[in-house]
C-alpha positions as CSV (number, residue, x, y, z in Angstrom):
1,M,0.0,0.0,0.0
2,S,1.4,3.4,-0.9
3,A,1.8,6.2,1.7
4,L,-0.9,8.2,0.0
5,S,-3.5,5.5,0.0
6,A,-2.9,5.1,3.7
7,L,-4.0,8.6,4.5
8,P,-7.4,8.4,6.3
9,F,-8.8,11.6,4.7
10,L,-8.3,10.1,1.2
11,K,-10.2,6.9,1.8
12,P,-13.4,6.4,-0.3
13,V,-16.7,7.6,1.2
14,H,-19.4,5.1,0.3
15,L,-22.7,7.0,0.2
16,R,-24.9,4.1,-0.8
17,S,-24.7,0.4,-0.8
18,P,-23.3,-1.6,-3.7
19,R,-25.8,-2.4,-6.4
20,S,-26.9,-6.0,-6.9
21,S,-27.6,-8.0,-10.0
22,P,-31.1,-9.5,-10.5
23,G,-29.8,-12.8,-9.0
24,G,-28.9,-11.1,-5.8
25,Q,-25.2,-11.2,-6.3
26,R,-23.2,-8.0,-5.9
27,R,-21.5,-6.7,-9.1
28,H,-18.5,-4.4,-9.1
29,T,-19.3,-0.7,-9.0
30,L,-17.1,2.4,-8.5
31,P,-17.2,4.1,-5.1
32,A,-20.1,6.6,-5.0
33,S,-17.8,9.2,-3.6
34,E,-14.0,9.1,-3.4
35,F,-11.2,11.6,-2.5
36,R,-7.7,11.0,-3.8
37,C,-4.6,12.7,-5.0
38,L,-4.5,13.5,-8.7
39,S,-2.1,12.0,-11.2
40,P,-0.9,13.4,-14.6
41,E,-3.5,11.1,-16.2
42,D,-6.2,13.3,-14.6
43,A,-4.8,16.5,-16.2
44,V,-7.3,16.7,-19.1
45,S,-10.3,16.3,-16.8
46,V,-8.9,18.9,-14.5
47,F,-8.4,21.4,-17.2
48,E,-11.9,20.9,-18.7
49,I,-13.4,21.8,-15.3
50,E,-11.0,24.7,-14.7
51,R,-11.5,26.2,-18.2
52,E,-15.3,26.2,-17.9
53,A,-15.1,27.7,-14.4
54,F,-12.7,30.5,-15.0
55,I,-12.7,31.6,-18.6
56,S,-16.3,32.7,-18.4
57,V,-15.5,34.8,-15.4
58,S,-11.9,36.2,-15.9
59,G,-11.1,35.2,-19.5
60,D,-8.1,33.0,-18.4
61,C,-7.3,30.0,-16.2
62,P,-5.0,29.9,-13.2
63,L,-3.2,26.9,-14.7
64,H,-3.0,25.8,-18.3
65,L,-2.9,22.2,-19.3
66,D,0.9,22.0,-19.5
67,E,1.2,23.6,-16.1
68,I,-1.4,21.2,-14.6
69,R,0.7,18.3,-15.9
70,H,3.8,20.0,-14.5
71,F,2.5,20.2,-11.0
72,L,0.9,16.8,-11.0
73,N,4.2,15.3,-12.0
74,L,6.2,17.2,-9.4
75,C,3.9,17.2,-6.4
76,P,0.8,15.0,-6.8
77,E,0.6,14.7,-3.0
78,L,-0.4,18.4,-2.9
79,S,-3.5,17.9,-5.1
80,L,-6.9,16.4,-4.2
81,G,-9.7,15.3,-6.5
82,W,-13.3,14.5,-5.6
83,F,-14.6,11.7,-7.8
84,E,-18.3,10.6,-8.0
85,E,-18.7,7.2,-9.6
86,G,-15.3,7.6,-11.2
87,R,-15.9,11.1,-12.6
88,L,-14.0,14.1,-11.4
89,V,-16.3,16.7,-10.0
90,A,-14.0,19.0,-8.0
91,F,-10.3,19.4,-7.4
92,I,-7.5,21.4,-5.7
93,I,-4.0,21.7,-7.0
94,G,-1.1,23.1,-4.9
95,S,2.7,23.3,-4.8
96,L,5.3,24.2,-2.2
97,W,6.5,27.8,-1.7
98,D,9.5,28.9,0.5
99,Q,8.8,32.6,1.2
100,E,6.5,34.4,3.6
101,R,4.3,35.9,0.9
102,L,3.5,34.9,-2.7
103,S,5.3,36.5,-5.6
104,Q,4.9,36.3,-9.4
105,A,7.3,33.3,-9.5
106,A,4.9,31.3,-7.2
107,L,2.5,30.9,-10.2
108,T,4.9,28.5,-11.9
109,L,7.4,27.2,-9.4
110,H,7.4,24.3,-6.9
111,K,10.0,24.8,-4.1
112,P,10.6,21.3,-2.6
113,Q,12.2,22.8,0.5
114,G,9.3,25.1,1.2
115,S,6.9,24.7,4.1
116,A,4.0,26.8,2.7
117,V,1.5,25.1,0.4
118,H,0.4,27.5,-2.4
119,I,-3.1,26.5,-3.5
120,H,-3.2,27.4,-7.1
121,V,-6.8,26.5,-7.9
122,L,-10.0,25.1,-6.5
123,A,-12.7,24.4,-9.1
124,V,-16.0,22.5,-9.1
125,H,-17.8,21.1,-12.1
126,R,-20.7,23.3,-13.2
127,T,-23.2,20.5,-12.8
128,V,-22.6,20.2,-9.1
129,R,-22.1,23.8,-8.0
130,Q,-24.1,25.4,-5.3
131,Q,-24.0,22.2,-3.3
132,G,-21.3,23.1,-0.8
133,K,-18.7,20.9,-2.5
134,G,-16.0,23.6,-2.6
135,S,-16.2,24.0,1.2
136,I,-16.2,20.2,1.8
137,L,-13.2,19.7,-0.6
138,M,-11.2,22.5,1.1
139,W,-11.9,21.0,4.5
140,R,-10.7,17.6,3.3
141,Y,-7.6,19.2,1.7
142,L,-6.6,21.0,4.9
143,Q,-7.0,17.7,6.8
144,H,-4.8,16.1,4.2
145,L,-2.1,18.8,4.6
146,R,-2.0,18.1,8.4
147,C,-0.8,14.6,7.5
148,L,2.2,16.0,5.6
149,P,5.1,16.7,8.1
150,F,6.6,19.5,5.9
151,A,3.4,21.6,5.6
152,R,3.1,24.5,8.0
153,R,0.8,27.0,6.1
154,A,-1.6,27.1,3.2
155,L,-1.5,30.2,1.0
156,L,-3.7,31.4,-1.8
157,M,-4.7,34.5,-3.7
158,C,-8.2,35.3,-4.7
159,E,-10.3,38.1,-6.0
160,H,-12.2,40.3,-3.5
161,F,-15.6,38.7,-4.0
162,L,-14.2,35.3,-2.9
163,V,-12.7,36.5,0.4
164,P,-15.8,35.7,2.4
165,F,-15.9,32.1,1.0
166,Y,-12.3,31.5,2.1
167,Q,-12.8,33.2,5.4
168,K,-15.6,30.6,6.1
169,C,-13.0,27.9,5.3
170,G,-10.7,29.3,8.1
171,F,-8.4,31.5,6.0
172,E,-7.4,35.0,7.1
173,A,-6.6,37.9,4.7
174,L,-3.0,39.1,4.7
175,G,-3.8,42.1,2.5
176,P,-3.2,42.8,-1.2
177,C,-1.2,40.2,-3.1
178,E,1.9,41.2,-5.0
179,V,0.9,39.0,-7.9
180,T,-1.2,40.4,-10.7
181,V,-2.6,38.7,-13.8
182,G,-3.5,41.1,-16.5
183,D,-5.8,43.7,-15.0
184,L,-6.8,41.4,-12.1
185,A,-5.7,42.2,-8.5
186,F,-5.9,39.7,-5.7
187,V,-6.1,39.4,-1.9
188,E,-3.6,37.0,-0.3
189,M,-4.9,34.6,2.3
190,Q,-3.4,32.2,4.8
191,H,-4.4,29.2,6.9
192,A,-2.2,27.7,9.5
193,V,-1.7,24.0,9.2
194,Q,-1.5,22.9,12.8
195,G,-1.5,19.7,14.9
196,H,1.1,17.7,12.9
197,A,2.3,15.5,15.7
198,F,-1.2,14.9,17.1
199,M,-2.7,14.1,13.7
200,R,0.1,11.6,13.0
201,R,-0.2,9.9,16.3
202,N,-4.0,9.6,16.2
203,S,-5.0,9.2,12.6
204,G,-2.6,6.7,11.1
205,C,-0.8,9.4,9.0
């Protein structure tokens, strides 16, 4: 068993009992709901959700397809996907950063010696929005980070209208972000990743 599959917050959540064949025997079905780290093979599905979610709002995506593949190759353990019956419905992609605040370089770099997790993007498929999935996924992601001994903080940048959402997820605003994308300005937000030793002793991490 891999280290990632052993993490308790990534184990499948079975929301309904397995289907049975007419003869009463169970037949194989995919988990109704599953959280797992993403792989490069998931990149196209990730990009399709991201493109629909962001281009209609801002005209661009936080990560393009080659950048998604880049991060999923370098640090798949800093990603998390929510799958329903095998289909990706929501995801988060992060990388490590080694400075107190984000800079323009943080958009494309992964700093393996860093202790801050830069959350590049959270996106939910359009067919399942307004169901609270973004908040649930973020909670699961933060629990996942607590199982990673090197993670001390989670950082992200967002537009002003998203600040209340992330505050409800436990993030605090640090002020204007140095990073700009075109005409867009962002607020930088932070969440402390605490309880490492306790989580590892008591959750099987």
